[in-house]
N, C-alpha and C positions, 0 to 999 in steps of 0.2 A: 965432880967431873970438870976437867980443865976446859977453858974456853975454846982452845984449838981442837980438842977432841969433840966438843959439842958441834963445832962448825963442820968438821969432817963427817961426823955421824949424820948431821942434819942434811948435808949436801947429798949423801948417798940416798937417804930416804926420800928427799924431795925429788931427786931425779927419777926414782921409780914411780913416785906418785904422779909427777907430771906426765911421764910416759903412759901411765895407765889412763890419765885424763885424756891425753891425745887420742888414744885408741877408743875411748868411750865416746868422745865428741865426734870422731870421724865415722863411727858406726851408723848413726842415723842419717848422715849425709850421703854415705856410700850405698846405703840400702836401696834396692830398687823401689821406685815410687810408682811404677806403673803396674796395675793389676794385669797378670799374665793371662787371665781367662778371656778368651775372645768372645764366646757366646754368653749372653746374659743368663741370669738365673730364672728359668721358666717356671720354677716352683714358687716364685715370689707372688704375693697377693696382688700387687698392682699389675703384674703381667697377666695373671688369670682374669682379673677384672677387665682389663682392656680387651682381651680376647673375647670375653663374653659379650661385651658391648658391641664390638665390631661384628661379631657373628649375628647378633640380633638385628643390627642395622642391615646386614646383608640379607637376612631372611625377610625383612620387611621390603627391601628393594625387589627381591625375586618375586614376592607375592604380588607387588604392584604391577610388574611388567609381564608376568605370565598370564595366559588366558584364564578367565574365571571358570571355576568348576572343574579344572583339569585334574586336581588331586581329590577334592571333596566338593560337595554341592554348596557348602557354606563358605564364604570368603574367610571368615574367622577360623574355620577348621583348616582351610588352606594354610593360613599363616601359622597356626599352631603346629601342624605337621611339618611344614618346611623349617620352622624354627627349631623343632626337636631334632630334625636331621642335621641341620647346620651346626647346632650346638654339640651334637655327638662328634662330628668331624673336628670342630674347633678344639673342644676339650680333650678329645683323644690325641690330636696332634700335640697339644701342649703337654699332656701327660708323658708321652713317649720322649719328647725333648727334655722334659724334666729329669727323666732317668738316664737318658743317653748323653746329657750335656757333659758330665764328668769325663766320659771317654772321648767325645768329640774335641774337647778342649786340649787334649794331648796331641791332636793332629795339627798340621799347618793350617793357617787361617782359611785359605781358599778351599782346602779339602774339607775342613770342618763345616764351612758354609754349604758346600755341595752336598755333603752327607745329610746335614740337617734338612735341606730342601727336599732331597729324595725321600727321606723318612716321612716328611709331611705328606708327600704325594702317595706314598705307600699306605699311610694311615687313611687317607681319603678313599683309596681303592678298597681297603678292607672294610671300612665303615659302610661304604656304598654297597658292597657285596652282602654284608650282613643285613642291611636294610631291605634289599631285594628278597633275601631268604625269609626275613620276618614277614614281609607282605605275602609271600607264597604260603608260609606256615599258617597265617591267619585266614587263608582261603580267598584273598582278594584277587589273586591271579592263578591260572590253572597250572602254570609251570614255573620252575625257578629260573628259566631263561625266556622271559616274554619277548615280544617283538621289539619292545623299546629298550631292551637290556643294554645293547651296545651303545646306543645314543645316550642313555642315562649315564653310563660310565664316562663317555667322552665329555659330556657336559660338566659333570662334577669335577673331573680332573682338570678341565680347562679353567673353570672358575677357581678351583683350588690353586692352580699354578699361579694365576694372577694375584689373587688375594694373599696367599702365603708369601709370595715374593715381596709384595709391598709391606706386609707385616714384619717379615724378617728384616727388611731394610730399616723400618722404623725402630724396631727393638735394638738393632745393632747400633744405629746412630745415637739413640738415647743412652745405651750402655757405654758407648765411647765417650759421650759428653760427661757422663757421671764419672768415668775413670779419669778423664782429664781434670775435672773439677777437684776430685779427691787428691790427685797428684799435685795440683797447685797448692791445695791446702796443706798437704804434708810437707812440701818444699818450703812454704812460708813458715810453718811451725818449726821445721828444722833450723831455718835461718834465725828465727827468734830465739830458739833454745841455744844455738851455738853462740849467740851474742851474750846470753846470760851466764852460761857456764864459765867462759874464760874470765869474766869479771869477778865471779866468785873465787876462782882459783887464785888470781893475782891479788885479790883482797886478803885471802888467807896467807899467801906468801908474805905480804907486807906485815901481817900480824906477827908471824914468826920472825921476820927480819928485825922488827922492833924489839923483840925479846931476846935475841941471840946474845947481844953484848951485855945488857943489863940484868937479865934473868935467865941464865942458861938452863937452869932446872925447869923453869916454866916453858922454855923453848922446846926442851925435850918432850914434855908432856903435850905441848901443842902439836908437835909433829906426829905423835902417836894418835892424838885425836883426829888430826887431819887425815892420816892414813886410814883410820877406821871410817871416817866420814866418806872418803872417796870409795872405799869398798862398798859401803851401803848405797852410794849414789850410782856407781857404775855397774853394780850387780843387777840393776833393773834394765831390761831390754825394752820395756813398753813405755809409752808416753804417759800412761796412767798407772799409778801405784797405790797400794793401800794407804789409808790415812795414817795408820800407825807408823808406817815407814817414813812418811813425810814429817811426822812429829819427832821421830828419832833423829832424822837428819837436821831438823831445826834445833834440837837440843844440843847436838854435837857442835853446830855452828855457834850457838850462844856460849858454849863452853870455851871456844876459841876466843870469842870477843871478850869474855869475862877475864881471860888471862891477860888481855891487852888493857882493858879498861879498869880492871880490878873492882873495887867496891863502888865505882861510879855507875856500874850497870847492875840493876836488880830486875829480876824477871818474875812475874806472877802468871802462873798457868791456871786456866780454868777449862778443863776438857770434859765434855759430856760423853755419852755412850753412842756408839755408831754400829751399824750392821757390820758383820765380819767382812763382807765383800765390798764395803764402801770404799771408793777410790777418788783420787783427785789427780790433776796433772803433776808430773814430777817437778820438783823445785817450785812449789807454790808458796810455802811458808817462808823459806829462807830469804827470797828477795824482799818479801814484805818486812821481815825483821831487819834485814840489812838497811832498807830504806829508812825505817824508823830510827835506827841507831845513827846512820850517817848524817841525817838532817836534824837530829835532835840531841840525843844523849852525848854523842861524840863531841858536839860543839859546846856543850854546857860544862863549865868547870866542876859543878857539883854532881853532874850526871843526872840520873833519874830512874824511874821505874817503868819498865816495859810490860804492858799487860797483854796477854794473848788468850783469847777465848774461842773455843770451837764447840759448836752445838748443832744438833740436827733438829730442823723444824719442818714438818710435813714434807718429807722426802727431799729436803734441801740442806746442804751443809753451809752453815753460817760461820765465817771466820772474821773476828774483829781483833785488830791490833791497835793499841793506843800507847802513846808515849809523848813526852814533852817535846815541844818544838823550839828550835833555837831562835833567838831573837835576831831581827834584821840588823845588819852592820852598815847599812847605807851604801853598799856596793854589790853589784851583781844582782841576781834574781832574788826576790823575797823568798825566805825559807819555805813558805807554804806553796809557792809556785814551783820551786825546785823539787820539793818532795812529791808534788802531784805529777810533774812531768816524768819523774823517774819511774812512775808506775805504769807508763803507757805500754811498754813492752809486755808487762804482765797482763794488762787488759787485752791486748791483741792475742796473746796465747789463749786466754779464756774464750775469746770469740772464735778462735780456730777450733777449739774442742767442743764448745757447747752452743755457739751462736748467741742468739738473743736470750737464751735461758740463763746465761751467766751475767752477773752484775758486780761492778766494783765502784764503790762510792767513797769519797773522802770528805772529811770535815775537820773543822778546827774551832775549839771553844776554850777560852781562858788559858791559852798557851798549850793546850793538849791537842795533838794531831791524831786523828783516828782514820783507819781504813777498814771498811767492811766489804767482805767478799761473800757473794752468795752463789753457790754452785749446785747443780743437781746431784743428788746422792745416787751415783750409779754404781752398779756392781759388775765386775768383769771388764773385759777389754772392749774399748769403744769401737 
């Protein structure tokens, strides 16, 4: 194939590849980062726990302020009966909101809030009515409509209106804060990811440009590898991908680098076994490998061996990348410092995904630079 033909063919393929990359990079930035659900998940364990605790405190308060022996002769019996009734009301209201939440969240926010509040009051009325009927069925009162029937309903509805209003406000405020925090984390992660993807694209374009004149056949192979690599990268809509996919992306990238560096780059893989649904953040391996090549093998006339090890240890994924480190030339930053600073974006991405559960450590010994990453082995979407 003539050089002009290679250039023309390469330009067409690269244009399509860059267009696909732009679409893939824009997607996470344009995606809505705000959770559209207005009401929190009342089926969640922490919501139920908080409701139980508040109900128990309310039962204790009512027991302390009401006259002694009004419900039962023993104060402890008073507390137990009041606690039982209040928990019925509290857990009943939580249960109905748990099931009705999906329908209320389709409504405008103000209407959803009003419907949730009315549903809690209705639940209080139903539980109060059932409690009166139970007392009558047990023979404690002669009629299902005793003299205190109306006052009892009025009292329970009044307390319910106050307490449920405060609880709804608390849960909504906490839910809104959680949404805002997650939105900020997703925006930060998208910004970090958008800074890593273009760097990889331009680095790949430079590899192909360096081969176009001297090795047109290799340039054609590089474009095919790059197109396949982009297909694998941009086919993933999630921020977490299977480990196997990450390994495939890394191997495609190394194939591009080997076309440029020829026999100066040698790679040794040591891959253990992982659960089928084990995942890691997208573009985890490739930046680690690029960092090792850029600050080591690329700067060494004789090149070197790049060692990549992945293994699972007690529900954690351990990734170790080792390679020769270039010698200091007396200008600019020392190689070890430059290589370490280049990993800061990767460290921040891991913190966004896993918090303190993720670790990234670097080391240098006898001219060999090593990076070890420890991530939780998680399955499924985060």
